[in-house]
N, C-alpha and C positions, 0 to 999 in steps of 0.2 A: 508471579502470578498476577491475575487481573487486579489492577489497583483498586477498583471499586469494591470487589469482593473482600480483599484483605482489609481495607480501611473499615468497611462495614462490620466485619467480624471484630476487629480490635476495639472499635468504639462501643460495641454492644457487650463484649465479654471481658475486656481488660478491667482489672480491679482499680478503683479509685486510688490515686497515689502511685500508680505504676508508670514505668517509662519503657517504651519499646522503640528501637531504632529500625527504620526501614531504609532501603536505598532504591534509587531510580536505576534503570538499565545502564546509564552512563556513570553510575557509582557516586551520585550525589546523596549524602546522608540526610535523613529527615528524622528528628527525634520527636516522638509523640509523647506528651505528658498528659496523662488522664488526671486532671486536677480533682474532679469529683465525678459523681455518677453521670452528669449531663453536661460536662464541658471538657474540651481538650485543647491543649496548646501544641502547636507544631513549630519546632525550631529547625530551620533549614540552613545547612552549612554550604556556602558557595563563595569561592575565592577568599577563604579565611574570614568571611563576614557571616554573621548570624542574623537571620530574619525570623521574627516571631509572628505566627498566625494563630488566630483563635476561632473556634466554633463552639456554639452552645446548641443544645437540642433537648428533646424529650423522647419518650419511647416511640411516639408516632412520627417524629421528624428526623430520625437518624439518617434516612436516605438523603434528606436535604443537606444535612451537615456534611455528609461524605462528598456530595456533589460540590458543595460550597468550598470545602477544603481542597478538593482537586482543582477547582477553578482558580483559587488563590495561588496554589502551588504552580499551576501551569503559567499563570500570569507572571509570577515572580521569576520562574526559571526560563520563561519564554520558550516553552516547548510543551507539547501535549503529554500529559502523564497518563499512560494507559496501563503500565505495569509497575509493580513495586515488589520488593523482596524483603523478607525479614533479615536483619543483619545482626552481627554480634556487636553490642555497644562498645566493647573494648577496642574495636577497630577504629573508632571515631573520637579520640580523646579531645580533639580541638573543640568540637561542638559541646561536649559535656563540660570541659573545663570553663568555657566562657559562660555557660549557663550557671554553673556552680558559683563562679566568682560573683556574678550579679546577685544571686540569691544571698550570698554572704554579706554583700554590701547592705542589703535591706534588713537582714535579720542578725546583724552582728551583735546586737544587744542581748541575744539569747544564746550564749555559748552552750554547745552540746557536751555531754559527758565524754571524757576521753576513752576511746576504745583502742584495742590492739589494731595496728596497721595491717589491713587485710593484704596489701601488696607485699609487705614484708613476710607475712605468713606464707603466701604463695611462693615467694622466692625460696624460702626455707624448704618448702615441700618439693620444689622442683630439683633440688640438689640430688644427685644420684648416689645411691649407696655403693659400696665397694663391688658388690655383685648384684645383678638384676636380670630380670627376664623381659624380653621385648616381644610385642606383637607387631609385625610389620604392616603398615597401612598403605603407603604409597611412596614413590620415589620422585624427587624433583632436584634438578641441577646436580645430579650425582650423589645426592644425600638421601638416606632412607629415613622417612618420618615414621616413627614407631610409638606405640603406647608402652610405657614402662609399667609393668604390673605391680611393682613395689611402691609406686607413689601415684599411679593413675594419671600421670602427666605425659605429655608428648615430648619427644626428644628427636634430634637429627643426628644420624650416624654416618660415617664415611663408608662403611661396609654395607653391601647389599645382601640381604638374605630373604628367602621367600616363605619361611615358616617360623613359628614361635621358637625363640632361641634364648639361651642363657649367656650373658655377657660377664666375663671376668677378665679385666685388663684388656689385652688385645685379642684374647681368645673368645670366639663366638661358637657355641655348641648348640645344635638343634635339640629341642626337647619335645616331648609328646604328652602334654597334660590331658587329664580327663576333660572331655568336651563339656560335660555338665558343670564342672568347676569353672571353666572358662566363661560359660554363659551366665553363671551366677554373678561373676565379677563384672563382666561387660554390661549386664543389664542394670547395674547400679549407676552407670555413667549417663547423666541426663543433660538436656539442653534447656536452659532457662530462657524463655522468650524475651525477657528483658535484658539479661546479662550474659547469655551464652553459657559457658562453663569456664570458671577461672583456672581449673587445673588441666583439663584435656585440650588445651589450646597451644598453638605454636604459630607465630606470625598470623596469617589470615585463617588458618585451618583450626577448626574445632571438631573433635571426635565425640560421638555420643550414640546411644541406641534409642530407638523409638518404635512403637507399635503402630501399624496402620492397616486399613482396609484398602486393598488395591482397587483402583477404579479405571484402569486401562491406559493404553498408550494415547498420548496427545501430541506426538510430534518428535522433535529432535532438539538437542542442545549441545553445548560444547564445554569440555572441561580439560584444562591443561593441553589444549591443542587437538583434542580428540572429539569426534562426533559420538554422542551417546544418546540412546533413546530417552525421551522424556515421558514420564508417567504422572498421573494424578492419583492422589491418595487422600483418604479421610483419616487424619491423625487425631490424637486426643491429648488434651492438656489436663493436668491434675494439680492439686495443691495440698497443703498440710491438713486441710479439712476433709480430704477424700472426694472433692468435687471432680467431675468429669465432663469435659466439653469437647465437642468435635471441632476440628479446624481443617479446612481444605488446604493442602500444600502440594506444590509440584516438585518433582525431584528427578534427577538423572539416574538411570538404572539399566545395566546390561541384562538383568535377570528376566527370565520368562515366567512371570508370575501368573497365577490364575486370577482372572478378574473376580472381584468380590471375596478373594481369599484374605485371611487374617495373617499378617506377617510381622516379624520383628526384623528391623533393619539395622545394620551397622553403617552409620552415616558420617560423612564429613560435611561441614558447612564452610565455604570458602569466603565468607563475608557477604555473598550475594545469593548463592544457590545451595541447595541440598543435593548431595551425591551419595547414592547408596553403594557401599563397597561390598556388601554381602549380607548375610542374615539367614533366617530360617522361617519355615511355615509353622506358626505357633500351634495350630490345631494338629498338624501331623506330629510334631514333637510331643504334644500332650498325649495323643493317642498311643504313641510308641513308648511312652514313659521316659523320653530323653530329657524333657524339661517341661514341667507342668505349667498351666496357665497361672495357677496361684503362686508358683515360684517366681514367675516373671513379674507378676503384679507386686509381690512383696519386695523383690529385689529393686524394682523401679521406685517403690515408695520409700526406699531408704534415703531418697533425696529430701524427704520431709522429716528425717530423724532428728531427735534432740537428745544429745548425750547417750548415744547407743541404744535408744529406744524409740518406738513410734506408738502413737496413740491407737489403742485397740479399736475404739469406736470409729475413728477416722478411716482406718483400713477396712473395717467392716462396711462402711459407707461406700468406699471405693469399689469393693467387690460387688455390692448391690448395684451401684451405678453401671459398672462394667457389664454385668449380666443383663440388666434392663435395656441398656443402650447399644450394646455391641453384639451379644450372642443369642439373646432370647428369641429374636425374630430372624430366622434364617441361618446364617453361618454359625456353626458351633452350638446349635440349640440342644443337641443331645448331651452336651457337657454341663448344662445348667445345674443339674443336681449335684454333680461332683464339685463344681466350683463353690456352690453354696454350703457345702459341708465344711465350713471354714474352721471350726474348732479342732476337728480331727486332723485336717490337712495341714494346719500350721505346724504341727509337730514333725511332719515329713519334710518341711522346708529347712535345708541345712543351715541357712543363715540365722535361724531362730534359736536363741539360748533358752528362753522360758517365756511363758505367757501368763498374764494375770488379767483380771477383769478391766484394768485400766490401761495396760501397756503390753507391747510385745518387745522384749529385750532381744537385741540382735548382736551378731558378730559383724564387724565392719568388713568391707571387701578386701582391705589390705591384710588384715589378720587372717581372713579366710584363705586368701591365696597363699600366704606364708605357710600356714600349717597344712593345707590340703596338698600343696605342691611337694611337701615332704612326706606325704602319705599318712598324715596324722589327723585326728579329729580336730575340727576348727574350734579355736578358743579366742577370746579377746586378748590381743597381744599387749600385755602390761609389763613384761620383763624381757621380751625377745629383742633382737637388734633393730626391729622396725617400730619399736614402741613410740619413738618421736614422730614418725610419719602417721601413725594411727591417731595420735593426739592432735596433730595438725589437721588431718582429715576431718576430725570431729569439729574443730574450731572453724574451719573454712566453710564446710558444708552447712553447718548449723545456722539457719537463718538466711542462707544465700538463695536457695531455690524457692521462689515465691509461687511461680506458675511455670510448670515444666512439661515438656513433651513426654507423655507416658510411653 
């Protein structure tokens, strides 16, 4: 997207202490470190060298900081920077490792408490169970990149199938799960603007779901050698406090969306751009009872969960922000009353175990898929064969998603 628009948004809305990686059209990574409310450091990786650039600003001079940063970047890279794209920071370890080592040299006198190695936990999570279900996403070089429903991770298979399937050894059998069950699970898979998603990633690809207001065609792009229409959308970020902020993003999409419609998209991010693989009209699904607005909001908000619960007041704030910012004026206005009837509607959301004044206790998506795919009522999997995956999901997601695409 336009470099100025993206940098202006990130400088204004990114939380202090946050790190976001963006890339130029020729794939040069730039790591933005929001040191505090009014200063930003940019680390540019070029030819295995790291250049540090700084800009300070206040509320009235953000535009100057953006222009100044773009000027510094253009001078250093010796090319005009007109476009930038959000990237998955996991794709640029060289930049992050150099910055981390320098920080440790300065702050080595303050050792941090030892924590479980997140990379080790992710490796454990990615191991496949004896039997598993796959959702095919795309094929590349004769391999089928799929989402494994039992660990919410991506895997590459040699066999190509076109529909949800059960894998047991060399046998792959088509399955036909309930569409609502599938959407409950997929809606929990989010994209952190700072870190991508540690689980649903494979090589450069990251799979996730996000809600957006379609804002129409803006041209054409290319993905895996194919020309695809490019669209503009107003997406929304949230956090554990229930905040909601709009963010403009461009994406590739074959769908014939209605302009100003409210959609949920199944996306992949390839390190530089967003590509929509499918999805649904959220207002149509709500109207038909296929998947309600509240069900989508709560499923998405599981990214902010802590030990299988989310803060009631934070989710209540998210619902209020969503109504006021997204549907109260124009699209979906007739659903405002239904969405606001939060207390009663929560008990209709199948991920909810119970509700108190302080918290909403939930069933995680792995447990949910395990029991629902067997035709059983969803429970928290504490004794089933996927109990280790459930516990790993809790450890990995807890504290990971600081600001994510809703």
